[in-house]
N, C-alpha and C positions, 0 to 999 in steps of 0.2 A: 584646164588640166595643166599642171606644171611639171616639167621633167627636170630632175636634177641629174645632170650628165657628167659622168667621170671624165675629167679633162683629157685623159689619155685616149679617150675614144671619140672626142668631139670632132676630130679632123677626118674621121673615116667617111669616105664617099657614100657608103651604104647607109650610114646613120643619117647624114645630112639629107640624103635623098628621101629616106623614109619620113623624116620630120617635115620636109617640104611637102610631100604628098599628103601626109596626115593633116597639115594645115589647110589643105583644100577641102577637107571634110569636116573639121571641127577645130575650135581654138586650141592652140598649144603654145605654152610659154616654156622657155628653156633657160636654165641656169647652169653654168659650167663650173666645176670645181677646179681649183688651181693648187691648193696646198692643204696641209693637215688642218682639220677643224672646219673646213668649208661646209661639209655636209651638215654638221650640227648648226652652223650659222644659218644656212639656207633653209633648214627645216623650221627653225625658230622664226625666220623671216616669213615663211609661208603661213605659219600659224597666226602671226601678228596681222597678216593681210587676209586672214580668213579664207585661205585656199582649202577647199574641201577634199581635194584628191591630188596626191603626189605620185610621181613615177620615178623610180630610180633606174638610171641607165648605167649598167656596169656588170661586173661579175659578182660572185658570191661574197667577196670582201666588201664590195660597195653595198650590197643588200644588207649585210651585217651592220655596216656603219649607219645606214639610214634607220634601220630598226632600233639600234642603240639610241639614236637621236630622238626618234619618236617616243620611245618608252620612257624617256626622261621628262616628257611633258605630262601635264595633268591628263588623266584618262578622258575627260570630256572634251579635250582640245586636240586629241590625236587625229590627224587626217587619215583618210583611207589611202592605201598604198597599192600601186601597181608596179610591175617589174618589166623592164626592157632589157632582156638578157644580152650582154655584150662581153662576157668573160671568156676564159679559156675552156672551163668545164661547164659552168652554169648548172651545177648539180641540183640546187634547190628548184630553179625554174623548170628544169627538165623533168624532175620527178613530179612536179605539179601540172605537167602538160601545158605550160605557158609557151606560146609560139616562139621559136628562135628567130623567125623572120621578123625584122624590126617593125615593118608597117603593120603586120598582123598583131604583134605584141602591143603596139600603140592603140590599135583599134579595140583590142580586148581591154586595155587599161581605161579607155574612154567609156565604153559601152557595157563592160562586164559587171556582174554583181560582186559585191564585197562580202566576205564571210569572216566571222570572228574566228581567229586562230590563236594558238598558244605561242609564246616565246619562252626563252630560257634565260635566267640570270646566272652569271658566273662571277661570283664575288660581286664586284661593282660594275660589271659589264653585262650587256644583253646580246643574245644572238638568236637565230631563228632555225638553223638547220642542224649541224652536227659539230660537236667538239671532240677532238681526238687528242690523246695524250700518249707520251712515250714514243715508241718507234714511229707510229704514223705521223705525229706532229713533227718529229725530227726530219722525216723525209720531205714533208711539205715545206718546212722552213728552209731547208738546205738545197732544194731543187733550184738550180740557176734559172732566172727568168727567161733567158733566150732558149734554153732547153725546154722549159715548160711551154713556151709559146710554140716551139717547133713541133713538139710531140703531142701537145694537148694533154689529155688525161693519161696517156701512156708514160709521160715523164715521171709520174709518181711510181709506177711499177719499175721502170728502169733504174731510177735513183734508189729505190728501195732495195733492189737486188744487190746493188753495189754496197750500200751502207750496212746492210744486214750482216755482212761479214765482220763488222767491227762493233756491233751493237751489244750493249750490256743492259739487262732488264733493270727496272727501277723498283727498289724495295720500299714498300709502304703499306697502307691500309685503306681499303675501300669500305665506306660506311653507308648503309641504307637504312630505312626504317626497320628496326627490329633485327638487324643483321650487321656483322662486321667481318670482313674477310682480309686477314693479313696475308702478305705474300709478295712475290716478285712479279711485276707486271711488264709484259712485253709491249702490249698496246691496249688502250682502252678507248671507248667511244661513248659519249652521252648524246643520244639522238632524239631530236624532235622530228626531223625529217628522216628520209630513208637512205639517201646515198650521198657519198662524198668521194673525193679523190678521182674525179673524172669518170663516174659511173659505177663505182664499187658499192654494192648493196650492203650497207652496214646493218640496217634494221628494216627488213622488208615489210614487217607488220606495223611499223610506226605510222601514226596518223598525227596531223598537225593541229587537231582540235579535240583530242581525247583526254586532255588534262594529265597526261602521264609522260614520263621520259622512258625511252628504251635504252638500257644500259648494257653494254657489251664489254667484256674484259677477257683478254688472252693472258693467262698466267704462264710463268716460265715452266718449261717442260723438258724432260730428258730426251735425247735423240731417239731412244728406244720407243718413245710414246708418240712419234711423229704421225703414224697412221691413225691413232686414236684422236689426235688433235685435228687431223684432216676430216675425220668422220664427224667430229663435233662441230667443226666450222660449216660443214655441208648440211647440218641439221639446224635450221635457223630458229626454230621455236623451242629448243631444248637447252637447258643449262647443264653443262657436263662437268667433268673433273678439271679441265684446263680452260675451256671456253665457258665463261659465266655469262648468263643473260638474265636480266631482271626488267620488270616494269615498276617504276617507283616515281613518286612526286618529287623526290630530291635524292641526291647522292653526294657524298663527300670523298675527297682523296687527300691523304696526308702522307708525307714522306720526309726522310731526313735530308735528302738531296733534292735539288731543284729539278723539276720535270718540265720539259717543253710541252706546251699545250697549244693546240690550234683551234681557234674559234672562227668557224666559217672562213678559213683562209688567212686569219690574222693571228700571228704567233705571239704567245706570251710565255713567261716562265715563272713558276711558283712552286712552293713546297706544300701549300694547302689551298684547296679550292672547294667551294660548295656550289653545286649546280641545283637549281630549283625551277620547276616549271612555273610559268606565269600564265594561268588559264585565261582565255578570252582577252588577250592583251592587245590585239591588233586586228584591224579590219583589212584584209588582203583581197585584192581583186583576182578572181580565179575563173578558169573556164568552166563551162557546164561539165558535170560528171568528173570533176577533178579527182584523180585516184588517191590523193593524199588526205582527203576528208573522210572522217567517220560519219557515215550517213544514216546511223541508226535512228530509231524513233525520237530519241531525246535531242537529236540534232536537226530536226526538220525545220526549225525556225532560225537557224544560225545565219542564213543569208540576210544581209541587211540592205540588199538592193543597190541600185546605182543612184548616185546623187545627180546624174546628168540625164537629160532627156535623150531618147533615141534620135 
């Protein structure tokens, strides 16, 4: 098993201790990132060396980076992936019940079963959890790192309250299969996973192997409709007047002005973007009874098992 470790976390005593203890139980190789592009290079290196199982050690941004690197490889060469959560929020890992304890996460990555899950393409990039646009992306992109580290997930809320006083909605158009919605968007989210921003439940019914995206959009609203907006936000399975919710295989956004968009913690800016689900794109090692898996009858054979002996 090979761990690709975010270089910013390599010096943590807890991480070094967990890896040393894991090595007493099973073989573990470690590669540490240093600069931009290292994850893609290390994924390609692992594939060339026929490494069957990778583990990414880092936060949601690191997970996004390794997923992007793996999905650029031919489908029959993509290694199975485990997650060693080392970020501030670890939203994706937390929603999947992947252990936060580093040694337990490594044990799961070694011995756990891999399951086919979906990913999402965003123009020419890939991500695995949630993309947010407008106000939500602006908050995440502009939250100072020291404040983010100090407050954890609460930094998004604090920074959001401050910035909301000066926020202007984005005027554009949302397009989905058979539907087009023009209007001013306060915040939008395209969800493969369920939560972002340090535990905020964006799409509670989302599943990472259902072949669909959960799309949520908050349109601009007058102050007099604040109570209605609150009611719509508190009803997660209903699409209302201002809070729009859809399940769709793809969604597009286009506007005259550039919108900030956040892909699993990585900020981009664009006027037009197409999100499209990539079904069964990746084999992810998950704990038994993972709450993010659709376990209906059609999904009973999705587990592809472990490539390692117990």
